[in-house]
Residue, then its C-alpha position, 0 to 999 in steps of 0.5 A: m533855673k531858667k525862668y522863660e516858658n518851654t517852647n520846644f514843643r511848637v507848631s511847625a512846618p509838619e504841622i503846617v502840611i497836615l494841616i493843608v491836607f486837613a483843609c483840602l479834606l475837608e473842602a472835598a467833604v464839602f464839595f460832595y456834600k453839595s453834590y449829594s444836596d443837589v442830587k436829593g434837591l430833585f426829590n423836593i417835589a416829593m414834599t409838596e401836595v401836589d400828586y398830579i399836574i394836568t395840562a390845559p384843563s377848561a373851567d368847567q373840567v377845573a370845576d367838576i375835578g373838584s367836586m370829586g370825592h378823591v380830589n382834595r384841591i385842584v389849583p389851575y394856573y396860567y402860564r408864561s415864559v419871562s426873561v429876566p436880566g440876571i448876574k450872568g446875562n438874562v434868566a429865562s423862566n417860567l411864570f405861573i399865574i393862581e387865582e387865589t392866595g390859599d392855593l399857593p401851598y397846594t402848589t410846588l412852591s408849597d409850605a414844606l419848602v420855604i426858606d424865607k417869606l414875608s408875613s404878608g403881600s401888598g400888590n403884585s406878590l412874586y414866589v419864586t426858587e432859591e436858584f432864580a433868586k441868585n442867578v438874578g440877584v434879589g432877596l426878599g422884599d426886593t422889587l422885580q420887572l416882568t413883562i406879561d404879554g408885552l406889558s411890564l409889571d412890578f412885582t414884589v418876591s414875597g417868598i423864596y423857596k428851595s427848588d425841585y429843579r424841574h424847570v431850568g431857570g427856576t419857578l415862579i408864581t404869582i397870584m392873580t391881581d386886576e392888573i395881571s388879569n388887564a395884562m394877559k390877552s388871553a386867559k385859557y388854563a395851561g393846567a393845574f395842580v391836583n392833590s388827591s386823597n385816593l391816588s389810584e382813583t384819581g390816576n385811573y380817571f386821569s388816565n382813562e377819562y381826562v381829555p384836556m378842554g381848555d385849549i380847545r380850538s373855536r368852531d371859528e376856525f374850522d369851515s363845516d360843522d362836520a369838520y369841527q366835530t371830527y376835530l372834537d371827536t379826533r381829541k377825545q380819542s387821543d391819548t393824553t396820558k403822557d402830557a400829565f405829570v404824576t409825582a410818585d412816578y416821577i419820585k420813582e424815576l428819581s431814584r432809579r436813576n439817582s439813589s446810587k449817586l446819593i449814597r456815593n456822594i454822602l458817603i465820600a463827604i463822610a470819608c473826606a471829613v473823617s480822613g482829615y480828622l483822623i489825620v491831624m488827630l493821629f499826628m498831633a497824637i503822635r508828635s506829643n507822644g513822641y515828644t513826650k517819650a523822647n523830651v521829658l527827661r532833656d527838659i526835667k534835666d533843664n529844670f522845667t517844671i510839669e506847669q510849664e510842660t504843660r502849658m506848652y503842650k496846652k499852648y500846641f493844642f489850642s494853636m492846632g485847635l485854632i487853626m482848625f476852626l479857623i479854617n473851618v471858618l474859612i471854608i464855611a464862608g467860601s462855601h455860602i459866598i459862592g453858593w454852594i451850601n448854607a452856612l448853617s447846613i449840617i455838614n459845617i456844623a458837624e464840622v465845627c462841632a468835631t473841631i472843638i470836641l477832638s482838639l479837646i479829647v486829643s489835648r487831654a489825653a496827651t497833656n494826662k500822659l505827658k504828666q504821667r511821664f512827667l512824675v516817673e521820669n523826675k522821680n527817677y531823675e531825682e532818685g538817680k541824683r541822690r544815688g549819685t551823691q551819696g556814692g561820691g560821699r563814700 
């Protein structure tokens, strides 16, 4: 009797080709899932408390709007454009300066979009979107220098948030401090975030009554009172509704433009992943079934036992499952490193689980079929031997 293990059924060239196809399909699935996530990220502002963003309110207007019964919160902000050295050159971004820490959840960086955040801030706290952090190469707790009206100030990255991708270069928000206030040469509100309890009433007010007065020109810029009054009258009669950002309208327009992309990308991602697993699993099932039918009797004649055959099959499926798992790990690591998707994203978790579960299912089914076939063939073989022996004795 042969003392060595049966290794006739093992991973070979056809398996390598199938596994390469599997890896390519999984990579394609990750790519299209990333495309899906990028498009879906455009809708992130719907997860915030921001219903309207208005331009240039005066301090009096902020107070008046805040006292309206249909307005829950108004958060005025100052705006500065900043440029920061990044990984691939300077990154131009948008800095919004708000007055109170408690107002932060009512901006475009709401609690629903937090990725990581310090428990408490000190000094000049800076809250940034994820794409800005990646492009600049900063993480939570890092110090970053920004120039405000010609004066460089140090900021601590105190929070990283998902982005709504409305601003090229990312969004930065900081809280007003004495240092920032002293650096600012002008202190006029650039706009305000508004949260409403009645979108209809608030919308009617901004459409029909609101006229930005925060950036109004002073009397000193005009030659006479009449000229100044004419300017004020013209300003009040001008159509400023186009300057207001309405979240509901924005989301509706995004849906119109991108709903087909969302559906297409997620369906392609699912199709690629499912195809990859189907190809590998069907190949393994066909390969094992073919070996079982064609070679079990030969192995019986070579004195291999059912235990040896079972171990051979288990080694084969374990090897295939392990290689598939390593492919999963490499794709997850690569996608995370290049910033495609998070390592713990749902598609990565689903693929790892599918690899483990499907490998076990196919292995169990093929091994059971092997045992059944082996017992039948072995029984027939032994009976044939007995009949041959008996016939020779006569």
